[in-house]
FITORLUM-264923 format. One line per 4 residues: number of its first residue (from 1); their letters; for each residue x negated, y negated, z of N, C-alpha, C. Coordinates in pm, whole numbers, plus 50000, padded with zeros to 5 digits. Last residue first. Layout:
N
NUM> A> X,Y,Z,X,Y,Z,X,Y,Z  ...
END
This chain:
95
95> EHTN> 46814,88964,31030,46892,88861,31097,46924,88751,31002  46799,89304,30988,46785,89176,30918,46875,89075,30986  46653,89601,31045,46724,89493,31112,46697,89364,31038  46517,89841,30992,46630,89799,30908,46717,89695,30975
91> CARK> 46288,89882,31123,46409,89932,31189,46535,89888,31115  46105,89781,30940,46085,89916,30994,46209,89971,31064  46186,89521,30897,46198,89619,30788,46190,89762,30842  46121,89412,31145,46260,89414,31099,46281,89515,30989
87> GKET> 45842,89441,31138,45921,89512,31238,46066,89521,31200  45780,89264,30932,45743,89405,30919,45825,89489,31016  45859,89026,31050,45930,89074,30930,45902,89223,30909  45854,89101,31403,45802,89033,31286,45886,89081,31166
83> LEYV> 46060,89070,31690,46017,89146,31574,45956,89053,31469  45933,88947,32000,46030,88946,31892,45972,89026,31777  45899,88946,32358,45859,88989,32225,45971,88963,32126  45784,88791,32647,45897,88809,32557,45843,88843,32418
79> KIIM> 45695,88824,32976,45646,88838,32839,45766,88871,32751  45617,88689,33282,45725,88713,33187,45662,88721,33048  45485,88781,33587,45454,88743,33450,45569,88784,33359  45544,88644,33909,45577,88747,33810,45545,88696,33669
75> DKKT> 45516,88469,34114,45395,88507,34042,45419,88617,33939  45768,88424,34226,45696,88312,34168,45574,88352,34087  46042,88548,34265,45917,88612,34223,45830,88511,34152  46253,88379,34344,46223,88501,34419,46088,88563,34387
71> SKLN> 46280,88156,34184,46301,88139,34327,46258,88262,34407  46236,88248,33924,46146,88149,33981,46160,88139,34133  46441,88408,33834,46325,88472,33896,46235,88372,33967  46618,88229,33717,46660,88305,33834,46543,88367,33907
67> SCTR> 46463,88139,33502,46511,88044,33602,46551,88116,33730  46433,88376,33355,46316,88310,33414,46359,88215,33525  46701,88416,33276,46632,88514,33360,46512,88451,33429  46740,88194,33111,46823,88211,33232,46756,88309,33328
63> NMPC> 46550,88239,32908,46541,88121,32993,46625,88134,33119  46526,88441,32721,46504,88477,32861,46511,88358,32955  46547,88340,32469,46655,88427,32515,46642,88464,32662  46468,87998,32425,46422,88130,32468,46539,88215,32517
59> GPCN> 46526,87738,32365,46545,87838,32261,46513,87979,32303  46468,87586,32605,46603,87593,32548,46625,87705,32445  46310,87683,32888,46284,87668,32745,46415,87689,32669  46289,87579,33172,46406,87628,33100,46389,87600,32951
55> KVDE> 45945,87676,33226,46057,87581,33238,46176,87642,33166  45711,87864,33393,45811,87864,33287,45922,87764,33318  45544,87883,33608,45507,87789,33502,45617,87770,33399  45644,88081,33768,45627,87948,33829,45594,87842,33725
51> TKGQ> 45633,88303,33607,45763,88242,33631,45749,88103,33692  45365,88286,33376,45415,88317,33508,45546,88243,33529  45397,88391,33032,45361,88299,33138,45415,88346,33271  45458,88407,32709,45386,88480,32813,45344,88379,32916
47> CVTR> 45646,88447,32421,45631,88377,32548,45552,88467,32641  45625,88598,32200,45675,88462,32181,45667,88381,32309  45427,88838,32050,45462,88777,32177,45507,88635,32151  45560,89046,31794,45469,88940,31838,45520,88887,31972
43> IYGM> 45557,89360,31614,45614,89266,31709,45512,89157,31738  45411,89480,31411,45555,89502,31416,45626,89403,31508  45131,89478,31398,45207,89373,31332,45357,89391,31329  44970,89639,31539,45006,89687,31405,45092,89585,31330
39> SELT> 44960,89512,31783,44837,89516,31702,44863,89562,31559  45223,89559,31867,45179,89423,31841,45052,89422,31754  45222,89836,31895,45315,89774,31800,45274,89631,31767  45026,89855,32100,45003,89915,31969,45093,89852,31863
35> ELRN> 45158,89727,32311,45029,89676,32263,44999,89728,32123  45377,89900,32335,45398,89761,32296,45269,89697,32246  45245,90137,32415,45321,90133,32289,45344,89990,32242  45132,90060,32661,45047,90106,32551,45119,90098,32416
31> SMEI> 45367,90005,32806,45266,89901,32784,45177,89937,32666  45484,90259,32811,45551,90148,32744,45452,90037,32712  45293,90401,32962,45323,90443,32825,45389,90329,32747  45314,90259,33204,45187,90261,33130,45210,90300,32985
27> HTLN> 45574,90317,33282,45536,90179,33256,45407,90171,33175  45694,90606,33100,45637,90542,33219,45602,90398,33182  46013,90656,32935,45868,90640,32936,45822,90587,33071  46280,90670,32833,46223,90774,32919,46070,90774,32916
23> LAKV> 46410,90469,32711,46322,90550,32627,46250,90660,32705  46554,90352,32915,46624,90396,32794,46540,90490,32710  46347,90287,33100,46451,90384,33134,46519,90440,33008  46196,90098,32957,46132,90217,33014,46236,90326,33040
19> LENW> 46394,89902,32902,46322,89972,32795,46264,90104,32844  46464,89823,33161,46566,89882,33073,46502,89958,32958  46222,89716,33250,46277,89835,33315,46384,89902,33231  46204,89490,33075,46100,89594,33077,46157,89723,33135
15> TTNG> 46524,89406,32932,46415,89392,33027,46318,89510,33014  46653,89254,32652,46626,89382,32715,46507,89366,32808  46734,89046,32478,46765,89042,32622,46752,89177,32691  46768,89231,32165,46747,89114,32250,46787,89134,32395
11> QAIK> 46770,89405,31957,46898,89380,32024,46889,89261,32120  46502,89429,31897,46589,89355,31805,46723,89321,31868  46420,89599,32100,46371,89461,32099,46460,89376,32010  46552,89833,32016,46582,89774,32147,46537,89629,32152
7> TLIE> 46423,89873,31770,46568,89851,31774,46608,89786,31905  46161,89924,31852,46190,89807,31770,46339,89773,31773  46201,90166,31989,46150,90048,32060,46184,89922,31982  46292,90329,31777,46374,90310,31896,46330,90185,31974
3> KIM> 46075,90327,31599,46203,90269,31558,46293,90241,31679  45882,90464,31753,45861,90326,31709,45994,90260,31677  45977,90722,31783,45973,90637,31900,45956,90490,31860
END
């Protein structure tokens, strides 16, 4: 399951609901797995903020999504993960 989650994150622009559905997990299970992967050093949080606070961060893969959400879900929390070097090695993803 670790490799599948890391691979999905490595592919980029995957939403929370897409991860949950693709991996057949509940939201709580996904949250627990992501917390575990982060504590183990496989992933890191690169953005965490409410949509009302997020500007069009030029380098962020989610900037278009955040911009679209700002008008409809002002208090939604956006969290973006990326693989660490350890995570890349674990899923054999090299950028």
